[in-house]
N, CA, C and O of each residue as an XYZ file, in Angstrom:
548
protein
N      43.666     46.915    -38.931
C      42.260     46.188    -38.347
C      41.257     46.157    -38.303
O      40.863     47.101    -37.617
N      40.201     45.368    -38.787
C      39.329     45.311    -38.599
C      38.235     45.003    -37.793
O      37.885     44.006    -38.425
N      37.155     45.111    -36.588
C      37.070     44.863    -35.619
C      35.217     44.523    -36.627
O      34.578     45.098    -37.509
N      35.033     43.106    -35.657
C      33.586     42.451    -36.631
C      32.561     42.836    -35.214
O      33.138     42.759    -34.130
N      31.731     43.063    -35.207
C      30.180     43.140    -34.109
C      30.019     41.494    -34.368
O      30.327     40.886    -35.393
N      29.465     40.973    -33.180
C      29.010     39.612    -33.212
C      27.491     40.583    -32.246
O      27.539     41.339    -31.275
N      25.979     39.956    -33.312
C      25.840     40.466    -32.427
C      24.669     39.379    -32.027
O      24.628     38.491    -32.878
N      23.588     39.173    -30.845
C      22.791     38.741    -31.092
C      21.596     38.630    -31.891
O      20.897     39.628    -32.070
N      21.205     37.183    -32.535
C      20.160     36.864    -33.403
C      18.953     37.172    -33.039
O      18.485     36.641    -32.031
N      18.031     38.309    -33.966
C      16.825     39.301    -33.078
C      15.692     38.289    -34.194
O      15.847     37.479    -35.107
N      14.670     38.847    -33.547
C      13.919     37.682    -34.368
C      13.218     38.752    -35.323
O      11.994     38.740    -35.455
N      14.060     39.717    -36.012
C      14.141     40.419    -37.452
C      15.146     39.028    -38.455
O      14.942     38.914    -39.664
N      15.991     38.264    -37.849
C      16.787     37.937    -38.491
C      16.904     36.386    -38.536
O      16.807     35.585    -37.606
N      17.124     36.181    -39.779
C      17.023     34.517    -39.759
C      18.144     33.490    -38.716
O      19.343     33.659    -38.494
N      17.322     32.546    -38.282
C      18.036     31.824    -37.170
C      18.717     30.795    -38.141
O      18.164     30.584    -39.221
N      20.134     30.000    -37.758
C      20.541     28.887    -38.135
C      19.501     27.774    -38.363
O      18.432     27.559    -37.791
N      20.260     26.994    -39.576
C      19.438     25.543    -39.281
C      19.353     24.705    -38.109
O      18.323     24.130    -37.756
N      20.245     24.663    -37.635
C      20.697     23.902    -36.422
C      20.155     24.281    -35.373
O      19.742     23.423    -34.593
N      19.967     26.081    -34.977
C      18.739     26.409    -34.374
C      17.075     26.321    -34.458
O      16.225     26.217    -33.574
N      16.998     26.396    -35.723
C      15.624     25.786    -35.720
C      15.108     24.662    -35.579
O      13.913     24.608    -35.288
N      16.077     23.140    -35.792
C      15.790     22.066    -35.579
C      15.931     21.895    -34.527
O      15.005     21.294    -33.982
N      16.880     22.221    -33.825
C      16.652     21.605    -31.759
C      15.448     22.594    -31.670
O      14.721     21.942    -30.922
N      14.864     23.568    -31.902
C      13.464     24.091    -31.340
C      12.486     23.762    -31.800
O      11.465     24.129    -31.218
N      12.322     22.757    -33.296
C      11.218     21.927    -33.604
C      11.167     20.474    -32.897
O      10.317     19.598    -32.731
N      12.139     20.622    -32.662
C      12.958     18.760    -31.656
C      12.080     19.137    -30.880
O      10.940     18.738    -31.119
N      12.316     20.080    -29.622
C      11.713     20.892    -28.072
C      10.297     20.817    -28.467
O       9.523     20.375    -27.618
N       9.806     21.189    -29.656
C       8.087     21.367    -29.399
C       7.368     20.146    -29.340
O       6.335     19.934    -28.704
N       8.559     18.678    -30.687
C       8.031     17.110    -30.769
C       7.966     17.059    -29.131
O       6.939     17.177    -28.463
N       9.563     16.815    -28.539
C       9.437     16.255    -27.583
C       8.120     16.740    -26.154
O       7.808     16.046    -25.187
N       7.842     17.488    -26.353
C       6.648     18.544    -25.161
C       5.287     17.407    -26.116
O       4.373     16.870    -25.491
N       5.431     17.279    -27.396
C       3.787     16.676    -27.934
C       3.757     15.335    -27.631
O       2.827     14.879    -26.966
N       5.020     14.363    -28.196
C       4.693     13.211    -27.468
C       5.359     12.472    -26.751
O       6.014     11.896    -27.620
N       5.671     12.072    -25.855
C       6.518     11.645    -24.740
C       7.428     10.435    -25.182
O       6.853      9.520    -25.772
N       8.472     10.354    -25.014
C       9.405      9.660    -25.191
C       9.323      8.225    -24.726
O       9.099      7.343    -25.555
N       9.475      7.969    -23.581
C       9.287      7.733    -22.762
C       8.345      7.401    -21.444
O       8.022      8.199    -20.564
N       7.944      5.801    -21.566
C       6.124      5.947    -21.061
C       6.327      5.743    -19.622
O       7.347      5.096    -19.383
N       5.497      6.191    -18.358
C       5.721      6.626    -17.203
C       5.435      4.743    -16.451
O       4.507      3.961    -16.653
N       6.402      4.634    -15.782
C       6.598      3.416    -14.780
C       5.303      2.994    -15.081
O       4.358      3.678    -15.475
N       5.384      1.157    -14.737
C       3.930      0.315    -15.017
C       4.204     -0.382    -13.783
O       5.277     -0.957    -13.601
N       3.238     -0.354    -12.891
C       3.034     -1.522    -11.515
C       2.294     -2.817    -12.195
O       1.309     -2.696    -12.923
N       2.761     -3.788    -11.938
C       2.960     -5.253    -11.569
C       2.565     -5.412    -10.217
O       3.313     -5.253     -9.253
N       1.332     -5.742    -10.172
C       0.888     -6.900     -8.590
C       0.177     -7.953     -9.144
O      -0.873     -8.127     -9.763
N       1.421     -8.810     -8.565
C       0.694    -10.431     -9.085
C       0.753    -10.637     -7.467
O       1.396    -10.168     -6.528
N      -0.700    -11.999     -7.749
C      -1.556    -12.759     -6.552
C      -1.002    -13.939     -5.993
O      -1.032    -14.988     -6.637
N      -0.406    -13.867     -4.654
C       0.465    -14.615     -3.979
C      -0.488    -15.402     -3.062
O      -0.063    -15.882     -2.010
N      -2.127    -15.579     -3.552
C      -2.503    -15.909     -2.616
C      -1.974    -17.360     -2.984
O      -1.063    -17.731     -2.244
N      -2.339    -18.228     -3.936
C      -1.976    -19.494     -4.175
C      -0.690    -20.084     -3.665
O      -0.692    -21.265     -3.320
N       0.738    -19.146     -3.563
C       2.035    -19.849     -2.703
C       2.017    -19.579     -1.860
O       2.845    -20.194     -1.188
N       1.167    -18.490     -1.029
C       1.067    -18.093      0.215
C       0.192    -18.868      0.786
O      -0.779    -18.540      0.103
N      -0.233    -19.682      1.549
C      -1.441    -20.573      1.858
C      -1.551    -20.163      3.698
O      -0.563    -20.327      4.414
N      -2.621    -19.736      4.149
C      -2.458    -19.603      5.586
C      -2.741    -20.755      6.535
O      -3.686    -21.543      6.523
N      -1.582    -20.662      7.458
C      -1.417    -21.944      8.224
C      -2.639    -22.382      9.054
O      -3.350    -21.763      9.845
N      -2.648    -24.136      8.444
C      -4.155    -24.412      8.443
C      -4.484    -24.335     10.307
O      -5.491    -23.839     10.813
N      -3.476    -24.891     10.958
C      -3.409    -24.698     12.940
C      -3.894    -23.060     12.724
O      -5.000    -22.762     13.175
N      -3.256    -22.223     12.187
C      -3.061    -20.455     12.734
C      -5.262    -20.531     12.226
O      -6.135    -20.100     12.980
N      -5.502    -21.123     10.964
C      -6.794    -20.696     10.374
C      -7.754    -21.506     11.358
O      -8.781    -20.942     11.737
N      -7.451    -22.893     11.821
C      -8.529    -23.374     12.299
C      -8.983    -22.128     13.980
O     -10.033    -21.602     14.350
N      -7.689    -22.133     14.486
C      -7.175    -21.296     15.722
C      -8.784    -20.004     15.908
O      -9.660    -19.883     16.765
N      -8.498    -19.344     14.719
C      -9.113    -18.283     14.205
C     -10.744    -18.919     13.841
O     -11.752    -18.285     14.153
N     -10.769    -19.561     13.505
C     -12.253    -19.511     13.030
C     -12.869    -20.785     14.434
O     -13.938    -21.386     14.538
N     -12.197    -20.781     14.911
C     -12.613    -21.152     16.753
C     -13.178    -20.239     17.764
O     -14.058    -20.341     18.619
N     -12.299    -19.227     17.335
C     -12.451    -17.925     18.322
C     -13.050    -16.787     17.967
O     -13.294    -15.718     18.527
N     -13.269    -17.340     16.711
C     -13.591    -15.787     15.743
C     -15.030    -15.699     16.003
O     -15.665    -16.752     15.948
N     -15.771    -14.388     16.333
C     -16.815    -13.313     16.930
C     -17.894    -13.665     15.117
O     -17.615    -13.795     13.925
N     -19.078    -13.678     15.942
C     -20.270    -14.675     14.918
C     -20.952    -12.823     14.050
O     -21.574    -12.807     12.988
N     -20.525    -11.270     15.031
C     -20.104     -9.748     14.304
C     -19.545     -9.322     13.593
O     -19.657     -8.237     13.024
N     -18.248    -10.770     13.424
C     -17.787    -10.068     12.098
C     -17.832    -10.426     10.663
O     -17.735    -11.588     10.271
N     -18.049     -8.934      9.535
C     -18.628    -10.186      8.859
C     -18.043    -10.131      7.748
O     -17.540     -9.008      7.699
N     -17.779    -10.768      6.687
C     -17.526    -11.624      5.594
C     -16.406    -10.810      5.397
O     -15.471    -11.072      6.154
N     -16.145     -9.478      4.234
C     -15.224     -8.637      4.236
C     -14.189     -8.841      5.632
O     -12.975     -8.941      5.455
N     -14.585     -8.875      6.562
C     -13.664     -8.520      7.629
C     -13.191     -9.600      7.803
O     -12.029     -9.602      8.211
N     -13.863    -10.931      7.578
C     -13.029    -11.966      7.993
C     -12.213    -12.651      7.285
O     -11.428    -13.498      7.712
N     -12.417    -12.199      5.803
C     -11.446    -12.235      5.072
C     -10.203    -11.621      4.815
O      -9.208    -12.184      4.359
N     -10.354    -10.001      5.250
C      -9.533     -9.288      5.433
C      -8.005    -10.242      6.419
O      -6.808    -10.500      6.298
N      -9.325    -10.465      7.475
C      -8.204    -11.397      8.784
C      -7.427    -12.046      8.711
O      -6.265    -12.164      9.099
N      -8.608    -12.870      7.770
C      -7.498    -14.053      7.123
C      -6.777    -13.831      6.334
O      -6.762    -14.876      5.684
N      -6.040    -13.092      5.837
C      -5.523    -12.343      4.652
C      -4.473    -12.318      5.011
O      -3.536    -13.012      4.616
N      -4.479    -11.174      6.150
C      -3.097    -10.801      7.321
C      -2.227    -12.251      7.693
O      -1.028    -12.427      7.907
N      -3.469    -13.259      7.667
C      -2.102    -14.920      8.524
C      -1.427    -15.104      7.141
O      -0.207    -15.101      7.311
N      -1.784    -15.277      5.728
C      -0.728    -15.928      4.698
C       0.960    -15.174      4.644
O       1.558    -14.099      4.692
N       1.085    -16.226      4.547
C       2.610    -16.049      4.465
C       3.025    -16.518      6.454
O       3.723    -17.526      6.561
N       2.678    -15.934      7.599
C       3.535    -16.391      8.386
C       3.190    -17.309      9.007
O       2.121    -17.889      8.819
N       4.473    -17.775     10.315
C       4.461    -19.119      9.959
C       3.612    -19.378     11.594
O       3.182    -18.400     12.206
N       3.480    -20.640     12.088
C       2.762    -21.095     12.720
C       2.772    -20.098     14.276
O       1.668    -19.740     14.686
N       3.845    -19.748     14.967
C       4.424    -18.852     15.908
C       3.905    -17.892     15.633
O       3.125    -17.469     16.487
N       4.037    -17.188     14.523
C       3.752    -15.511     14.075
C       2.087    -15.701     13.885
O       1.353    -14.743     14.125
N       1.786    -16.402     13.645
C       0.233    -16.477     13.030
C      -0.337    -16.106     14.603
O      -1.065    -15.274     15.145
N       0.342    -17.073     14.895
C      -0.573    -17.593     17.023
C      -0.224    -15.568     17.506
O      -1.044    -14.675     17.289
N       0.660    -15.437     17.918
C       0.973    -14.129     18.075
C       0.023    -12.778     17.853
O      -0.323    -11.844     18.576
N      -0.218    -13.177     16.437
C      -0.934    -12.108     15.780
C      -2.535    -12.126     15.909
O      -3.122    -11.079     15.635
N      -3.400    -13.429     16.372
C      -4.162    -14.094     16.152
C      -4.660    -13.649     17.747
O      -5.774    -13.183     17.986
N      -3.513    -13.913     18.859
C      -3.456    -13.480     20.594
C      -3.393    -11.885     20.262
O      -4.418    -11.302     20.614
N      -2.868    -11.449     19.943
C      -2.748     -9.743     19.997
C      -4.410     -9.424     19.222
O      -4.773     -8.313     19.609
N      -5.127     -9.851     18.585
C      -6.314     -9.180     18.310
C      -7.101     -9.804     18.906
O      -7.919     -8.996     19.346
N      -7.411    -10.999     19.256
C      -8.174    -10.963     20.170
C      -7.878    -10.810     21.593
O      -8.871    -10.928     22.312
N      -6.979    -10.621     22.075
C      -6.483     -9.755     23.138
C      -7.260     -8.504     22.854
O      -7.665     -8.106     23.946
N      -7.632     -7.749     21.963
C      -7.738     -7.085     21.581
C      -9.215     -6.486     21.491
O      -9.772     -5.395     21.612
N      -9.434     -7.397     21.299
C     -11.545     -7.798     20.900
C     -12.259     -7.411     22.011
O     -13.112     -6.536     22.164
N     -11.521     -8.609     23.129
C     -11.692     -9.472     24.876
C     -11.784     -7.728     25.682
O     -12.806     -7.103     25.966
N     -10.242     -7.286     25.895
C      -9.701     -6.221     26.737
C      -9.537     -4.789     25.969
O      -9.474     -3.619     26.349
N      -9.511     -5.259     25.069
C      -9.245     -3.666     24.586
C      -8.055     -2.887     24.264
O      -7.932     -1.783     23.733
N      -6.799     -4.135     24.929
C      -5.454     -3.543     25.252
C      -4.936     -3.264     23.321
O      -5.478     -3.784     22.346
N      -4.016     -2.505     23.329
C      -3.919     -2.808     21.651
C      -2.199     -3.140     21.824
O      -1.574     -2.222     22.356
N      -1.441     -4.294     21.444
C      -0.403     -5.111     21.658
C       0.108     -5.312     20.276
O      -0.570     -5.888     19.424
N       1.813     -4.639     19.949
C       2.516     -4.433     19.235
C       3.779     -5.443     19.409
O       4.601     -5.398     20.324
N       3.755     -6.187     18.533
C       5.651     -6.721     18.455
C       6.211     -5.974     18.359
O       6.899     -6.229     19.348
N       6.785     -4.771     17.848
C       8.065     -4.410     17.660
C       8.971     -4.759     16.122
O      10.172     -4.822     15.857
N       7.490     -4.968     15.185
C       8.221     -5.805     13.877
C       7.783     -4.375     12.924
O       6.555     -4.460     12.916
N       8.070     -3.390     12.298
C       6.801     -2.715     11.769
C       6.038     -3.019     10.990
O       5.038     -2.315     10.848
N       6.248     -4.305     10.111
C       5.537     -4.929      9.060
C       4.422     -5.347     10.132
O       3.243     -4.996     10.096
N       4.799     -5.857     10.732
C       3.518     -6.951     11.881
C       2.879     -5.844     12.072
O       1.769     -5.655     11.574
N       3.672     -4.704     13.038
C       2.830     -3.532     13.724
C       1.651     -2.905     13.026
O       0.513     -2.600     13.381
N       2.408     -2.813     11.787
C       0.996     -1.626     10.610
C      -0.188     -2.365      9.990
O      -1.287     -2.056      9.531
N       0.825     -3.957     10.261
C      -1.121     -5.142      9.598
C      -1.868     -4.960     11.242
O      -2.915     -4.394     11.557
N      -1.071     -5.532     11.906
C      -1.959     -5.005     13.115
C      -3.070     -3.629     13.865
O      -4.188     -3.828     14.339
N      -2.583     -2.713     13.807
C      -2.725     -1.233     13.755
C      -4.124     -1.594     12.409
O      -5.261     -1.479     12.867
N      -4.063     -1.870     11.359
C      -5.030     -1.886     10.506
C      -5.893     -2.504     11.067
O      -6.840     -1.854     11.510
N      -5.872     -3.929     11.239
C      -6.717     -4.703     12.163
C      -7.355     -3.916     13.139
O      -8.538     -3.584     13.217
N      -6.350     -3.654     13.909
C      -7.270     -2.815     15.644
C      -8.255     -2.213     15.057
O      -9.348     -2.748     15.243
N      -8.237     -0.881     14.133
C      -9.484      0.069     13.363
C     -10.118     -0.748     12.824
O     -11.144     -1.005     13.454
N      -9.940     -1.569     11.497
C     -10.922     -2.267     11.125
C     -11.756     -3.109     12.053
O     -12.932     -3.146     11.691
N     -11.534     -3.692     12.980
C     -12.528     -4.424     14.041
C     -13.355     -3.301     15.044
O     -14.537     -3.551     15.280
N     -12.771     -2.130     15.607
C     -13.079     -1.272     16.025
C     -14.845     -0.017     15.105
O     -15.937      0.349     15.540
N     -14.225      0.125     14.003
C     -15.029      0.100     13.300
C     -16.358     -0.399     12.898
O     -17.473      0.119     12.853
N     -15.801     -1.788     12.568
C     -16.936     -3.068     11.865
C     -17.456     -3.205     13.430
O     -18.419     -3.952     13.263
N     -17.397     -2.916     14.955
C     -18.075     -3.507     15.865
C     -18.902     -2.356     16.187
O     -20.073     -2.607     16.470
N     -18.408     -0.766     16.203
C     -19.448      0.158     15.967
C     -20.512      0.195     15.317
O     -21.610      0.344     15.855
N     -20.340      0.071     14.116
C     -21.178     -0.291     12.957
C     -22.786     -1.023     13.805
O     -23.980     -0.725     13.840
N     -21.957     -2.020     14.340
C     -23.196     -2.962     14.531
C     -23.208     -2.400     15.734
O     -24.435     -2.412     15.830
N     -22.927     -2.008     16.546
C     -23.723     -1.305     17.570
C     -22.682     -2.227     18.796
O     -23.426     -2.853     19.551
N     -21.592     -2.376     19.044
C     -21.029     -3.388     19.849
C     -20.170     -2.820     20.305
O     -19.391     -2.248     19.544
N     -19.968     -2.755     21.781
C     -18.528     -2.119     22.710
C     -17.584     -2.441     22.925
O     -17.247     -2.938     23.999
N     -16.833     -2.244     21.910
C     -15.075     -3.150     22.952
C     -14.995     -2.333     24.392
O     -15.715     -1.417     24.792
N     -14.090     -2.856     24.905
C     -13.871     -4.038     24.670
C     -14.802     -4.972     25.598
O     -15.283     -4.474     26.616
N     -15.091     -6.449     25.234
C     -16.116     -7.314     25.880
C     -16.432     -7.485     27.276
O     -17.580     -7.599     27.705
N     -15.125     -7.502     28.145
C     -14.488     -8.028     29.224
C     -14.431     -6.513     29.708
O     -13.238     -6.244     29.567
N     -15.037     -5.416     30.184
C     -14.342     -4.495     30.970
C     -13.722     -4.549     32.003
O     -13.203     -3.534     32.466
């Protein structure tokens, strides 16, 4: 009985064709990506979700003159898609912060995140204008 010795392929020996093809494939795969990166689509929902007219009117009547146009549109966009009652709550929270300096939250994480952003932006805009918040200490 004869023993067969199987040795690992060394660099001196020629590699089998299937192994060479797989190495070439992996090199090609590294150079050109087979799958594209995921894409992000942002849809403009402003046409579909307008600001409640009553809430917008209430905000415009009580809006301060030192608020610049950019912040004004950002605060108005916060009210998009909210129903009348929720928009009134948000406006009430913002006005309470401006007048008394207390940050009220509604225990709804998406509304609270929006309010936190609004509070920070209003505070920053007031500091740039030299206005001290709260207006009524």
